[in-house]
PAVEXFI-834363 format. One record per residue (C-alpha): residue number from 1; residue in three letters; x, y, z. Coordinates in pm, 1 decimal. Example, Ala and Ser with C-alpha at 12.3 -4.5 7.8 and 13.67 -1.06 7.14 Angstrom:
BEGIN
+------+------+----------+----------+----------+
: resi : resn :        x :        y :        z :
+------+------+----------+----------+----------+
:    1 :  ALA :   1230.0 :   -450.0 :    780.0 :
:    2 :  SER :   1367.0 :   -106.0 :    714.0 :
+------+------+----------+----------+----------+
***
This chain:
BEGIN
+------+------+----------+----------+----------+
: resi : resn :        x :        y :        z :
+------+------+----------+----------+----------+
:    1 :  MET :  -1715.6 :  -2100.3 :  -3821.2 :
:    2 :  ALA :  -1510.2 :  -2381.7 :  -3970.0 :
:    3 :  PRO :  -1566.5 :  -2750.2 :  -3880.5 :
:    4 :  HIS :  -1309.8 :  -2923.2 :  -3660.6 :
:    5 :  PRO :  -1052.7 :  -3111.7 :  -3871.9 :
:    6 :  SER :  -1141.2 :  -3434.5 :  -3694.0 :
:    7 :  TRP :  -1494.4 :  -3415.1 :  -3834.7 :
:    8 :  GLY :  -1365.1 :  -3488.2 :  -4183.2 :
:    9 :  TYR :  -1570.2 :  -3212.7 :  -4352.0 :
:   10 :  LYS :  -1420.7 :  -2932.8 :  -4561.3 :
:   11 :  ASN :  -1673.9 :  -2671.3 :  -4453.3 :
:   12 :  LEU :  -1981.3 :  -2608.7 :  -4241.5 :
:   13 :  VAL :  -2216.4 :  -2643.4 :  -4539.3 :
:   14 :  GLN :  -2120.7 :  -3009.5 :  -4576.4 :
:   15 :  VAL :  -2176.0 :  -3065.1 :  -4201.9 :
:   16 :  LEU :  -2528.6 :  -2920.4 :  -4223.9 :
:   17 :  ARG :  -2614.4 :  -3128.6 :  -4530.3 :
:   18 :  HIS :  -2545.5 :  -3449.2 :  -4337.2 :
:   19 :  ALA :  -2652.8 :  -3336.0 :  -3988.5 :
:   20 :  VAL :  -2994.9 :  -3190.2 :  -4073.9 :
:   21 :  ARG :  -3032.4 :  -3320.0 :  -4433.3 :
:   22 :  TRP :  -3048.6 :  -2974.5 :  -4595.8 :
:   23 :  ASP :  -2969.2 :  -2930.9 :  -4961.7 :
:   24 :  ALA :  -2654.2 :  -2735.0 :  -5044.8 :
:   25 :  ASN :  -2832.3 :  -2407.9 :  -5132.5 :
:   26 :  THR :  -3030.0 :  -2407.3 :  -4805.9 :
:   27 :  ALA :  -2718.8 :  -2482.3 :  -4603.9 :
:   28 :  LYS :  -2526.0 :  -2201.4 :  -4777.2 :
:   29 :  LYS :  -2800.6 :  -1951.2 :  -4696.9 :
:   30 :  TRP :  -2804.9 :  -2048.7 :  -4329.5 :
:   31 :  VAL :  -2427.3 :  -2018.1 :  -4306.2 :
:   32 :  ALA :  -2441.2 :  -1678.0 :  -4478.4 :
:   33 :  HIS :  -2690.9 :  -1543.8 :  -4219.2 :
:   34 :  ALA :  -2551.8 :  -1721.6 :  -3914.7 :
:   35 :  GLY :  -2322.6 :  -1430.8 :  -3834.0 :
:   36 :  LEU :  -2623.1 :  -1198.6 :  -3801.8 :
:   37 :  LEU :  -2790.7 :  -1426.8 :  -3548.3 :
:   38 :  SER :  -2495.1 :  -1536.5 :  -3333.1 :
:   39 :  ARG :  -2324.9 :  -1371.2 :  -3040.3 :
:   40 :  GLU :  -1952.6 :  -1308.9 :  -3077.6 :
:   41 :  ILE :  -1674.4 :  -1342.4 :  -2819.5 :
:   42 :  THR :  -1400.2 :  -1078.9 :  -2840.0 :
:   43 :  PRO :  -1031.4 :  -1161.7 :  -2782.1 :
:   44 :  THR :  -1069.8 :  -1020.6 :  -2426.5 :
:   45 :  GLY :  -1359.6 :  -1258.7 :  -2347.4 :
:   46 :  SER :  -1639.5 :  -1004.8 :  -2375.8 :
:   47 :  GLU :  -1962.4 :  -1119.7 :  -2537.6 :
:   48 :  LEU :  -2112.7 :   -911.3 :  -2819.7 :
:   49 :  GLU :  -2483.0 :   -916.2 :  -2894.6 :
:   50 :  ALA :  -2596.5 :  -1065.2 :  -3224.0 :
:   51 :  GLU :  -2649.8 :   -811.7 :  -3502.3 :
:   52 :  LEU :  -3017.4 :   -918.3 :  -3523.0 :
:   53 :  PRO :  -3092.2 :  -1036.5 :  -3166.3 :
:   54 :  VAL :  -3475.0 :  -1031.9 :  -3196.1 :
:   55 :  THR :  -3456.5 :  -1234.7 :  -3514.9 :
:   56 :  ALA :  -3217.1 :  -1478.6 :  -3345.3 :
:   57 :  GLU :  -3470.0 :  -1537.9 :  -3065.2 :
:   58 :  ALA :  -3750.7 :  -1601.9 :  -3314.1 :
:   59 :  VAL :  -3532.3 :  -1848.4 :  -3502.3 :
:   60 :  ALA :  -3447.3 :  -2028.9 :  -3176.5 :
:   61 :  GLU :  -3819.9 :  -2067.6 :  -3116.2 :
:   62 :  GLY :  -3864.2 :  -2214.3 :  -3465.0 :
:   63 :  ALA :  -4095.6 :  -1927.0 :  -3561.2 :
:   64 :  LEU :  -3906.2 :  -1812.2 :  -3873.5 :
:   65 :  SER :  -3802.5 :  -1997.7 :  -4185.4 :
:   66 :  LEU :  -3478.3 :  -1947.8 :  -4371.4 :
:   67 :  GLU :  -3659.7 :  -1731.7 :  -4628.1 :
:   68 :  HIS :  -3802.0 :  -1516.5 :  -4349.7 :
:   69 :  VAL :  -3455.1 :  -1464.3 :  -4201.9 :
:   70 :  ALA :  -3314.3 :  -1363.4 :  -4542.2 :
:   71 :  VAL :  -3590.5 :  -1104.8 :  -4597.6 :
:   72 :  VAL :  -3564.5 :   -963.9 :  -4243.3 :
:   73 :  ALA :  -3186.4 :   -925.0 :  -4284.9 :
:   74 :  GLN :  -3242.4 :   -747.0 :  -4614.9 :
:   75 :  VAL :  -3502.9 :   -496.3 :  -4497.6 :
:   76 :  MET :  -3313.2 :   -422.7 :  -4174.1 :
:   77 :  GLN :  -3025.1 :   -283.6 :  -4382.8 :
:   78 :  ASP :  -3242.1 :     25.4 :  -4442.5 :
:   79 :  LEU :  -3403.6 :     45.2 :  -4098.3 :
:   80 :  PRO :  -3284.9 :    143.3 :  -3747.4 :
:   81 :  ALA :  -3221.9 :   -138.0 :  -3498.1 :
:   82 :  GLU :  -3511.0 :    -32.1 :  -3270.8 :
:   83 :  VAL :  -3775.0 :   -140.1 :  -3526.2 :
:   84 :  GLU :  -3643.2 :   -497.9 :  -3560.8 :
:   85 :  GLY :  -3913.7 :   -620.7 :  -3321.2 :
:   86 :  LEU :  -4187.7 :   -477.2 :  -3547.1 :
:   87 :  VAL :  -4045.1 :   -651.3 :  -3851.3 :
:   88 :  VAL :  -4000.6 :   -985.0 :  -3671.1 :
:   89 :  ASP :  -4355.8 :   -970.7 :  -3526.1 :
:   90 :  TYR :  -4489.0 :   -913.9 :  -3878.2 :
:   91 :  ALA :  -4274.6 :  -1200.1 :  -4008.2 :
:   92 :  ARG :  -4425.7 :  -1437.9 :  -3752.0 :
:   93 :  ASP :  -4767.3 :  -1395.7 :  -3918.2 :
:   94 :  TYR :  -4696.0 :  -1331.9 :  -4286.4 :
:   95 :  GLU :  -4504.7 :  -1482.2 :  -4578.8 :
:   96 :  PRO :  -4158.9 :  -1348.7 :  -4678.1 :
:   97 :  MET :  -4288.2 :  -1146.6 :  -4975.2 :
:   98 :  ALA :  -4528.3 :   -956.8 :  -4749.4 :
:   99 :  VAL :  -4247.7 :   -894.5 :  -4498.3 :
:  100 :  ARG :  -4037.9 :   -738.2 :  -4773.8 :
:  101 :  LYS :  -4321.0 :   -498.4 :  -4865.6 :
:  102 :  PHE :  -4382.4 :   -421.1 :  -4497.5 :
:  103 :  GLY :  -4015.3 :   -329.6 :  -4456.0 :
:  104 :  LYS :  -4026.7 :    -95.2 :  -4756.9 :
:  105 :  ASP :  -4344.4 :     74.4 :  -4632.8 :
:  106 :  LEU :  -4192.0 :    110.2 :  -4286.4 :
:  107 :  ALA :  -3876.9 :    270.0 :  -4426.9 :
:  108 :  TYR :  -4085.4 :    511.0 :  -4635.6 :
:  109 :  GLY :  -4289.0 :    615.2 :  -4331.1 :
:  110 :  LEU :  -3977.1 :    673.6 :  -4122.6 :
:  111 :  TYR :  -3786.1 :    871.7 :  -4386.4 :
:  112 :  GLN :  -4060.0 :   1044.1 :  -4587.5 :
:  113 :  ASN :  -3973.5 :   1385.2 :  -4441.9 :
:  114 :  ASP :  -3602.7 :   1349.0 :  -4519.0 :
:  115 :  PRO :  -3465.5 :   1537.5 :  -4820.2 :
:  116 :  GLU :  -3467.7 :   1341.6 :  -5143.1 :
:  117 :  PRO :  -3139.3 :   1159.4 :  -5193.2 :
:  118 :  ARG :  -2921.5 :   1319.1 :  -5453.4 :
:  119 :  ASP :  -2763.3 :   1119.5 :  -5728.3 :
:  120 :  ALA :  -2397.4 :   1063.8 :  -5668.3 :
:  121 :  GLU :  -2172.9 :   1303.8 :  -5851.2 :
:  122 :  PRO :  -2063.7 :   1136.5 :  -6172.2 :
:  123 :  VAL :  -1705.0 :   1023.1 :  -6166.7 :
:  124 :  GLN :  -1501.4 :   1229.9 :  -6406.3 :
:  125 :  PRO :  -1343.4 :   1007.5 :  -6670.0 :
:  126 :  VAL :   -966.1 :    997.7 :  -6655.9 :
:  127 :  ASN :   -757.7 :    999.6 :  -6970.8 :
:  128 :  GLU :   -504.4 :    718.8 :  -6990.5 :
:  129 :  HIS :   -191.0 :    719.2 :  -7203.0 :
:  130 :  VAL :     81.7 :    455.4 :  -7194.6 :
:  131 :  MET :    378.3 :    435.6 :  -7427.4 :
:  132 :  ARG :    686.9 :    218.7 :  -7448.2 :
:  133 :  TRP :    955.7 :    135.4 :  -7701.9 :
:  134 :  GLU :    961.9 :   -213.7 :  -7853.8 :
:  135 :  ASP :   1207.9 :   -319.8 :  -8124.1 :
:  136 :  GLY :   1267.5 :     34.9 :  -8243.6 :
:  137 :  ARG :    898.5 :    129.5 :  -8250.2 :
:  138 :  LEU :    694.1 :    331.5 :  -8002.8 :
:  139 :  VAL :    386.3 :    137.8 :  -7888.0 :
:  140 :  ILE :    104.0 :    365.0 :  -7772.2 :
:  141 :  ARG :   -213.7 :    272.3 :  -7584.5 :
:  142 :  ALA :   -464.9 :    539.8 :  -7490.6 :
:  143 :  LYS :   -815.3 :    575.1 :  -7346.8 :
:  144 :  LEU :   -970.6 :    919.9 :  -7388.1 :
:  145 :  ASP :  -1283.3 :   1070.3 :  -7237.5 :
:  146 :  ALA :  -1568.3 :   1156.3 :  -7472.9 :
:  147 :  VAL :  -1469.7 :   1520.8 :  -7527.2 :
:  148 :  THR :  -1098.0 :   1457.9 :  -7571.7 :
:  149 :  GLY :  -1173.3 :   1157.8 :  -7792.4 :
:  150 :  ALA :  -1402.1 :   1365.7 :  -8013.6 :
:  151 :  LYS :  -1130.8 :   1631.1 :  -8048.9 :
:  152 :  TYR :   -874.9 :   1367.1 :  -8141.0 :
:  153 :  GLU :  -1112.8 :   1216.1 :  -8397.6 :
:  154 :  ALA :  -1182.3 :   1559.1 :  -8545.3 :
:  155 :  LEU :   -807.9 :   1619.3 :  -8585.6 :
:  156 :  LEU :   -741.2 :   1279.0 :  -8740.7 :
:  157 :  ASP :  -1040.5 :   1240.1 :  -8974.7 :
:  158 :  PRO :   -946.1 :   1499.4 :  -9239.6 :
:  159 :  LEU :   -590.4 :   1368.0 :  -9247.1 :
:  160 :  ALA :   -714.1 :   1010.3 :  -9293.6 :
:  161 :  LYS :   -923.7 :   1081.4 :  -9602.4 :
:  162 :  PRO :   -822.6 :    889.2 :  -9916.9 :
:  163 :  ARG :   -596.8 :   1081.6 : -10147.3 :
:  164 :  PRO :   -774.0 :   1180.6 : -10469.7 :
:  165 :  ASP :   -713.3 :    971.5 : -10780.3 :
:  166 :  THR :   -432.4 :   1112.0 : -10990.7 :
:  167 :  ALA :   -283.3 :   1019.2 : -11326.8 :
:  168 :  GLU :     54.9 :    988.4 : -11159.9 :
:  169 :  GLU :    -42.9 :    754.7 : -10873.3 :
:  170 :  GLY :   -392.2 :    627.7 : -10949.0 :
:  171 :  PRO :   -639.0 :    563.9 : -10664.6 :
:  172 :  ASP :   -542.7 :    555.6 : -10298.4 :
:  173 :  LEU :   -519.9 :    182.4 : -10220.6 :
:  174 :  ARG :   -452.7 :    218.9 :  -9848.4 :
:  175 :  SER :   -699.3 :     62.2 :  -9605.9 :
:  176 :  ARG :   -876.2 :    277.0 :  -9348.5 :
:  177 :  ALA :   -635.9 :    152.6 :  -9081.1 :
:  178 :  GLU :   -333.9 :    238.7 :  -9296.6 :
:  179 :  ARG :   -472.5 :    585.2 :  -9368.4 :
:  180 :  GLU :   -526.7 :    645.4 :  -8997.2 :
:  181 :  ASP :   -170.3 :    526.8 :  -8926.7 :
:  182 :  ASP :    -34.4 :    780.5 :  -9176.7 :
:  183 :  ALA :   -273.4 :   1045.2 :  -9043.3 :
:  184 :  LEU :   -127.0 :   1009.1 :  -8694.2 :
:  185 :  ALA :    222.6 :   1066.7 :  -8834.9 :
:  186 :  ASP :     90.1 :   1372.4 :  -9023.8 :
:  187 :  LEU :    -62.6 :   1502.9 :  -8701.7 :
:  188 :  VAL :    270.0 :   1471.7 :  -8519.4 :
:  189 :  ASP :    444.3 :   1662.2 :  -8799.4 :
:  190 :  MET :    181.6 :   1935.3 :  -8785.2 :
:  191 :  LEU :    226.9 :   1970.9 :  -8410.3 :
:  192 :  LEU :    601.2 :   2008.4 :  -8453.6 :
:  193 :  ARG :    534.3 :   2292.3 :  -8697.8 :
:  194 :  ALA :    288.9 :   2461.7 :  -8459.2 :
:  195 :  ASP :    364.1 :   2811.4 :  -8333.8 :
:  196 :  GLN :    240.2 :   2751.9 :  -7978.4 :
:  197 :  LEU :    418.1 :   2437.6 :  -7864.8 :
:  198 :  SER :    523.6 :   2431.5 :  -7500.8 :
:  199 :  GLU :    891.0 :   2484.9 :  -7427.4 :
:  200 :  HIS :   1136.4 :   2220.9 :  -7313.2 :
:  201 :  GLY :   1473.8 :   2328.5 :  -7179.5 :
:  202 :  GLY :   1399.9 :   2693.3 :  -7256.9 :
:  203 :  GLU :   1322.6 :   2651.7 :  -7626.8 :
:  204 :  PRO :   1040.9 :   2509.5 :  -7840.4 :
:  205 :  VAL :   1011.0 :   2131.4 :  -7845.3 :
:  206 :  THR :   1264.9 :   1984.4 :  -8086.4 :
:  207 :  LEU :   1412.4 :   1646.3 :  -8171.4 :
:  208 :  THR :   1785.0 :   1608.7 :  -8236.3 :
:  209 :  LEU :   1932.8 :   1370.4 :  -8492.9 :
:  210 :  THR :   2304.4 :   1309.5 :  -8438.1 :
:  211 :  MET :   2508.0 :   1173.0 :  -8730.6 :
:  212 :  ARG :   2852.0 :   1188.3 :  -8888.4 :
:  213 :  TYR :   2859.1 :   1436.7 :  -9174.3 :
:  214 :  ASP :   3046.0 :   1202.9 :  -9409.6 :
:  215 :  ASP :   2787.7 :    931.5 :  -9352.9 :
:  216 :  LEU :   2504.1 :   1173.4 :  -9421.9 :
:  217 :  ALA :   2664.6 :   1293.9 :  -9745.2 :
:  218 :  ALA :   2722.3 :    934.3 :  -9858.6 :
:  219 :  GLN :   2379.5 :    823.6 :  -9729.4 :
:  220 :  VAL :   2526.7 :    537.8 :  -9528.0 :
:  221 :  GLY :   2519.7 :    444.1 :  -9159.9 :
:  222 :  GLN :   2262.6 :    572.3 :  -8915.7 :
:  223 :  ALA :   2169.4 :    865.1 :  -8694.1 :
:  224 :  THR :   2083.4 :    859.4 :  -8324.2 :
:  225 :  LEU :   1773.1 :   1021.7 :  -8174.9 :
:  226 :  ASP :   1749.0 :   1190.7 :  -7835.1 :
:  227 :  ASN :   1623.9 :    863.7 :  -7681.0 :
:  228 :  GLN :   1915.7 :    667.8 :  -7835.9 :
:  229 :  GLU :   1692.5 :    496.5 :  -8092.0 :
:  230 :  ARG :   1862.7 :    466.9 :  -8431.9 :
:  231 :  VAL :   1737.9 :    589.0 :  -8769.4 :
:  232 :  PRO :   1878.3 :    462.5 :  -9103.6 :
:  233 :  ALA :   2061.7 :    720.1 :  -9314.5 :
:  234 :  ALA :   1802.3 :    680.0 :  -9590.1 :
:  235 :  GLN :   1544.5 :    847.6 :  -9365.3 :
:  236 :  VAL :   1764.1 :   1120.9 :  -9223.6 :
:  237 :  ARG :   1755.1 :   1351.3 :  -9525.7 :
:  238 :  GLN :   1377.4 :   1359.4 :  -9518.7 :
:  239 :  LEU :   1365.2 :   1411.7 :  -9141.8 :
:  240 :  ALA :   1611.3 :   1697.3 :  -9173.6 :
:  241 :  CYS :   1349.4 :   1890.5 :  -9372.8 :
:  242 :  ASN :   1090.3 :   1867.2 :  -9096.3 :
:  243 :  ALA :   1033.8 :   2157.6 :  -8862.4 :
:  244 :  GLY :   1117.1 :   2076.0 :  -8503.5 :
:  245 :  ILE :   1399.9 :   1838.0 :  -8596.0 :
:  246 :  ILE :   1763.0 :   1942.7 :  -8559.3 :
:  247 :  PRO :   2032.9 :   1744.7 :  -8742.0 :
:  248 :  LEU :   2351.5 :   1762.1 :  -8533.8 :
:  249 :  LEU :   2644.8 :   1678.4 :  -8760.7 :
:  250 :  LEU :   2971.3 :   1538.4 :  -8628.3 :
:  251 :  GLY :   3316.8 :   1575.5 :  -8784.2 :
:  252 :  GLU :   3593.9 :   1318.0 :  -8820.1 :
:  253 :  LYS :   3669.2 :   1314.9 :  -8445.1 :
:  254 :  SER :   3299.8 :   1311.7 :  -8350.6 :
:  255 :  GLN :   3306.3 :   1678.5 :  -8253.1 :
:  256 :  PRO :   2990.5 :   1881.3 :  -8325.4 :
:  257 :  MET :   3054.0 :   2076.2 :  -8643.5 :
:  258 :  ASP :   2710.2 :   2207.9 :  -8742.7 :
:  259 :  ILE :   2355.1 :   2225.5 :  -8612.3 :
:  260 :  GLY :   2173.8 :   2220.5 :  -8942.8 :
:  261 :  ARG :   1815.1 :   2310.6 :  -8855.1 :
:  262 :  LYS :   1913.1 :   2599.7 :  -8633.5 :
:  263 :  THR :   2084.0 :   2774.1 :  -8923.7 :
:  264 :  ARG :   1905.5 :   2618.3 :  -9218.7 :
:  265 :  THR :   1541.6 :   2609.6 :  -9109.6 :
:  266 :  PHE :   1301.1 :   2794.3 :  -9334.2 :
:  267 :  PRO :   1202.4 :   3114.0 :  -9151.2 :
:  268 :  ALA :    841.1 :   3223.7 :  -9136.8 :
:  269 :  GLY :    895.1 :   3482.3 :  -9409.6 :
:  270 :  ILE :   1017.2 :   3226.7 :  -9663.8 :
:  271 :  ARG :    741.9 :   2982.4 :  -9571.1 :
:  272 :  ARG :    479.8 :   3253.5 :  -9630.5 :
:  273 :  ILE :    621.9 :   3308.6 :  -9979.4 :
:  274 :  LEU :    617.0 :   2933.2 : -10046.2 :
:  275 :  VAL :    253.2 :   2916.5 :  -9937.4 :
:  276 :  ALA :    165.4 :   3205.0 : -10168.3 :
:  277 :  ARG :    349.1 :   3036.8 : -10456.0 :
:  278 :  ASP :    263.9 :   2665.8 : -10411.3 :
:  279 :  HIS :    -74.4 :   2695.0 : -10230.5 :
:  280 :  GLY :    -11.7 :   2352.4 : -10075.1 :
:  281 :  CYS :    168.6 :   2033.8 : -10175.7 :
:  282 :  ALA :    329.4 :   2102.9 : -10513.2 :
:  283 :  PHE :    330.0 :   1737.2 : -10625.3 :
:  284 :  PRO :    114.3 :   1688.5 : -10937.1 :
:  285 :  GLY :   -247.1 :   1610.1 : -10849.5 :
:  286 :  CYS :   -210.7 :   1653.6 : -10471.2 :
:  287 :  GLY :   -462.4 :   1875.3 : -10294.0 :
:  288 :  ARG :   -308.2 :   1884.0 :  -9944.6 :
:  289 :  PRO :   -317.3 :   2237.3 :  -9796.9 :
:  290 :  PRO :     -6.5 :   2422.9 :  -9674.6 :
:  291 :  LYS :    -59.0 :   2332.7 :  -9307.2 :
:  292 :  HIS :     -4.7 :   1965.4 :  -9400.1 :
:  293 :  CYS :    325.4 :   2037.0 :  -9575.6 :
:  294 :  ASP :    696.9 :   2059.2 :  -9503.1 :
:  295 :  ALA :    935.7 :   2288.9 :  -9687.1 :
:  296 :  HIS :   1175.6 :   2064.1 :  -9878.5 :
:  297 :  HIS :   1519.3 :   2167.3 : -10006.1 :
:  298 :  VAL :   1523.1 :   2088.1 : -10378.5 :
:  299 :  HIS :   1903.5 :   2079.3 : -10366.2 :
:  300 :  HIS :   1954.9 :   1920.9 : -10028.0 :
:  301 :  TRP :   2134.7 :   2134.5 :  -9769.6 :
:  302 :  ALA :   2365.3 :   1841.8 :  -9684.9 :
:  303 :  ASP :   2487.5 :   1864.7 : -10044.8 :
:  304 :  GLY :   2538.0 :   2238.5 : -10026.3 :
:  305 :  GLY :   2183.9 :   2352.8 : -10101.7 :
:  306 :  VAL :   2083.6 :   2693.3 :  -9968.3 :
:  307 :  THR :   1771.6 :   2791.5 :  -9777.0 :
:  308 :  SER :   1583.5 :   3012.8 : -10019.3 :
:  309 :  VAL :   1253.7 :   3037.3 : -10201.7 :
:  310 :  ASP :   1422.2 :   2928.8 : -10524.9 :
:  311 :  ASN :   1551.3 :   2610.1 : -10359.8 :
:  312 :  ALA :   1235.2 :   2508.3 : -10175.0 :
:  313 :  VAL :    904.1 :   2338.3 : -10242.1 :
:  314 :  LEU :    608.7 :   2252.3 : -10020.8 :
:  315 :  LEU :    540.1 :   1877.6 :  -9997.9 :
:  316 :  CYS :    293.8 :   1676.6 :  -9788.5 :
:  317 :  ARG :    437.8 :   1391.1 :  -9584.3 :
:  318 :  HIS :    343.9 :   1125.7 :  -9840.5 :
:  319 :  HIS :    503.5 :   1302.7 : -10136.4 :
:  320 :  HIS :    795.2 :   1420.6 :  -9926.1 :
:  321 :  THR :    867.1 :   1052.8 :  -9855.5 :
:  322 :  LEU :    819.5 :    968.9 : -10223.0 :
:  323 :  ILE :   1075.4 :   1228.0 : -10334.3 :
:  324 :  HIS :   1333.0 :   1103.9 : -10082.7 :
:  325 :  HIS :   1284.0 :    731.8 : -10135.4 :
:  326 :  SER :   1193.8 :    683.8 : -10500.4 :
:  327 :  GLU :   1314.5 :    788.4 : -10844.5 :
:  328 :  TRP :   1074.2 :   1079.1 : -10860.3 :
:  329 :  THR :   1268.4 :   1404.4 : -10876.5 :
:  330 :  VAL :   1183.5 :   1772.2 : -10844.4 :
:  331 :  ARG :   1359.6 :   2071.2 : -10998.4 :
:  332 :  MET :   1293.0 :   2440.9 : -11012.0 :
:  333 :  VAL :   1211.4 :   2550.0 : -11367.4 :
:  334 :  HIS :   1165.4 :   2926.6 : -11409.8 :
:  335 :  GLY :   1093.4 :   2949.2 : -11038.0 :
:  336 :  ILE :    819.5 :   2680.5 : -11047.4 :
:  337 :  PRO :    852.9 :   2335.6 : -10885.5 :
:  338 :  THR :    858.2 :   2080.7 : -11165.1 :
:  339 :  PHE :    843.9 :   1704.0 : -11117.5 :
:  340 :  TYR :    978.2 :   1415.1 : -11323.8 :
:  341 :  ALA :    843.8 :   1060.3 : -11293.5 :
:  342 :  PRO :   1073.9 :    755.2 : -11282.0 :
:  343 :  ALA :   1179.1 :    619.7 : -11620.0 :
:  344 :  TRP :    978.2 :    298.8 : -11567.2 :
:  345 :  LEU :    663.6 :    512.7 : -11530.3 :
:  346 :  ASP :    745.2 :    766.2 : -11804.1 :
:  347 :  PRO :   1038.9 :    675.6 : -12029.1 :
:  348 :  GLN :   1040.2 :   1031.0 : -12167.5 :
:  349 :  ARG :   1043.1 :   1180.6 : -11816.8 :
:  350 :  ARG :    823.3 :   1468.3 : -11919.5 :
:  351 :  PRO :    793.6 :   1764.1 : -11678.2 :
:  352 :  ARG :    483.5 :   1770.0 : -11459.7 :
:  353 :  ARG :    333.3 :   2036.9 : -11236.0 :
:  354 :  ASN :     45.2 :   2057.9 : -10991.9 :
:  355 :  LEU :   -234.6 :   2231.3 : -11180.0 :
:  356 :  LEU :   -490.5 :   2194.9 : -10899.7 :
:  357 :  HIS :   -348.4 :   2473.5 : -10687.8 :
:  358 :  ALA :   -273.9 :   2687.9 : -10993.0 :
:  359 :  ALA :   -639.5 :   2663.3 : -11096.1 :
:  360 :  ALA :   -753.0 :   2759.2 : -10747.1 :
:  361 :  ALA :   -515.1 :   3052.9 : -10718.4 :
+------+------+----------+----------+----------+
***
């Protein structure tokens, strides 16, 4: 019930404070319980009984305090309406705390033969995954249930370990967050190389890079991904080595002239030979296993390189990036991948090989 505007009060609590000199908390409690003690008139004019009619009568007599009303309303939530008289009679003679205990004992006596209530079935956690593109980057937010989260952690943890110290690169200076960032990219690459990926459009999941052939050869311009995001030419050569990525080359009039990965991907037979030969990433000092590696064309296929064991080397994502974007080079010497550091690191550019895998072989 709201006060009439002509009264000048914002709400009924303020009216009660001035009319009967109650403090604000007492007035709020009475207003909160008033609906339980008052009759209601329906839109058709019918009168509805108060929710607690026996309590309302006792209040009208002045037999119950506000605290008594609050306790009676509370205990009646768990009791049938026909026992309200018992509770109110008890409240006439005893303090509110005793009424609360009486209500609990009464409920126990009424329902003691009922089956024990069962705990509610736990709500199954729902995995959440949201992604959107912002300024050329995919922003991902995810919430995983305990089991899925543990699986994800188990996949990411070994990939996020620091790289071992090597004479060529020294210690791994990346922070934990940076290592986890790189580990996620490694995980995506590994999934693209998986044998049991679901199909999309009738063939295994792939990503297409579309670019003019002349631009690729000259390493200028940019390629376009399936989602129309653009990738600088400097990254395209490395991406073209990754399984699951198809470079679609365009001629002078933008007509498709070659689908590079379809015809130049390393078949399973060649990859098995590379695994047997390199035992993992072939970069000096790297211990990454074969499943973390791409097959890289030593003489790039865009420059006429062929897909063969003698023109391929296994490289992890980090060293694959290093070969494509630094002055480190790799050549095949007597059928063995051989690396040469930049001149600023080794003026003599002495040949280097990965002796870790050779020692383990």
